[in-house]
C-alpha positions in Angstrom: -18.4 -34.0 -44.3 -16.6 -36.4 -41.8 -18.2 -37.7 -38.9 -16.3 -38.1 -35.5 -18.0 -40.5 -32.6 -18.0 -39.8 -28.9 -18.5 -41.6 -26.5 -20.6 -40.8 -23.1 -17.0 -40.9 -21.7 -15.9 -38.3 -23.7 -19.3 -36.1 -23.8 -19.9 -35.9 -20.2 -15.7 -36.0 -18.9 -16.2 -32.2 -21.6 -19.4 -31.0 -20.0 -17.8 -31.6 -16.3 -14.7 -29.2 -18.2 -17.0 -26.6 -19.2 -19.2 -26.7 -16.3 -16.1 -26.5 -14.2 -14.8 -23.8 -16.5 -18.4 -21.8 -16.5 -18.5 -21.8 -12.4 -14.7 -20.6 -12.1 -16.5 -17.1 -14.9 -18.0 -15.0 -11.5 -14.9 -15.3 -9.4 -13.1 -13.9 -12.2 -15.8 -11.2 -12.2 -15.0 -10.9 -8.2 -11.2 -10.5 -8.7 -12.3 -8.1 -11.3 -14.4 -6.0 -9.8 -12.0 -6.1 -7.0 -9.3 -4.9 -8.0 -8.1 -1.5 -7.6 -8.2 0.9 -4.8 -11.6 2.5 -3.7 -11.7 6.6 -3.8 -12.3 6.4 0.1 -8.8 4.5 0.5 -7.2 6.4 -1.7 -8.7 9.5 -0.1 -6.9 7.7 3.7 -3.4 7.3 1.9 -3.4 10.7 0.4 -4.6 12.1 3.6 -1.3 10.4 5.6 1.4 11.9 3.0 -1.0 14.8 3.9 -0.7 15.0 7.6 3.1 14.6 7.0 3.2 18.0 5.3 0.5 19.7 7.6 3.2 18.9 10.8 0.3 18.3 13.3 0.7 15.3 15.3 -3.0 15.1 17.3 -4.6 14.7 14.1 -2.1 12.9 12.2 -2.6 10.4 15.7 -6.0 10.2 14.6 -5.5 8.6 11.1 -3.3 6.2 13.0 -5.2 2.5 14.6 -4.3 2.3 18.6 -2.0 -1.4 17.3 -0.5 1.4 15.0 3.1 -0.9 13.5 5.6 0.8 11.7 8.6 -1.0 9.9 11.5 -0.4 8.1 15.1 -1.6 7.3 15.8 0.1 10.8 13.0 -0.5 11.9 11.1 -3.9 13.1 7.2 -3.3 13.9 7.5 -1.1 16.5 4.7 0.5 18.3 2.7 3.7 17.1 4.5 5.6 20.6 7.7 4.4 19.3 7.3 6.0 15.7 6.2 9.2 16.9 9.4 9.2 18.8 11.8 8.1 16.4 10.3 8.5 13.4 8.5 11.4 13.5 9.9 13.6 15.9 12.8 13.7 14.7 12.4 13.7 10.8 9.3 16.1 11.0 10.9 19.3 10.7 12.7 18.3 7.4 10.0 16.7 5.9 8.9 19.7 3.0 6.0 17.8 1.0 5.9 15.2 -0.9 4.8 14.1 -4.5 2.5 10.7 -4.8 3.9 9.1 -8.0 2.5 5.6 -7.7 -0.8 5.1 -5.2 -1.7 1.6 -6.4 -3.7 -1.3 -3.9 -7.0 -3.5 -3.8 -9.3 -3.7 -0.7 -7.4 -2.4 2.4 -3.3 -3.0 1.4 -1.8 0.0 -1.0 1.7 0.5 -1.8 2.7 3.8 -2.6 6.1 4.8 -4.7 7.1 9.1 -3.5 9.6 11.9 -4.2 10.3 13.4 -0.9 11.1 17.0 -1.5 12.9 18.2 2.4 13.1 21.0 3.7 17.2 21.3 3.5 16.3 21.0 -0.8 17.3 17.1 -0.4 14.7 14.2 -2.1 14.7 10.6 -1.7 12.4 8.7 -3.3 10.7 5.5 -0.8 8.1 3.0 -1.4 5.5 2.4 1.6 3.5 -0.4 2.0 0.0 0.7 4.7 -2.6 -1.5 4.9 -6.0 0.4 6.1 -8.5 -0.4 9.0 -11.6 0.7 8.6 -10.7 5.1 8.0 -7.7 4.6 9.6 -4.0 3.3 8.7 -3.2 0.1 10.7 0.7 -0.8 9.5 3.6 0.9 7.3 6.2 -0.8 6.1 8.5 2.0 3.9 10.9 0.6 1.5 13.7 3.1 1.6 15.4 4.3 -2.0 18.0 3.7 -4.5 19.9 6.8 -2.4 18.8 5.8 1.7 17.9 7.2 4.0 18.4 9.3 6.1 21.8 10.3 4.0 19.8 11.9 1.8 18.1 14.0 4.0 20.1 14.5 7.1 23.7 14.3 5.6 24.5 11.2 7.5 26.3 8.0 5.3 
């Protein structure tokens, strides 16, 4: 058997590296524990999309914070009142139901990929980022799918 001599400097350096690695393990474990959307936040996200299907603005409005904003390729952080007028009021009659294909996230951030079935027998797929605050939705950023929106719903180009 061959012996290898190590200096004190090498041993201290190795010990410092081991200590740094051991100290980072709780951070890694905590990051894993926080990964994923809580059951409460997933239920809120699903309630948001169910609200479109129920077509009940007063109940839906309660899901949104007072400072709610909505963004999309055609809307830049519009207010709740602008969202109601420009999105809800113009689209609610066309929304049939949503197939939520993916609901993922962590903490107060959720991403949803959905297939929306319209009342005029069309479909479109979007991805939305929802920022949650308590029991409400604080912001939604909508990313239109390949078919484009509103053309997939209304037939417009």
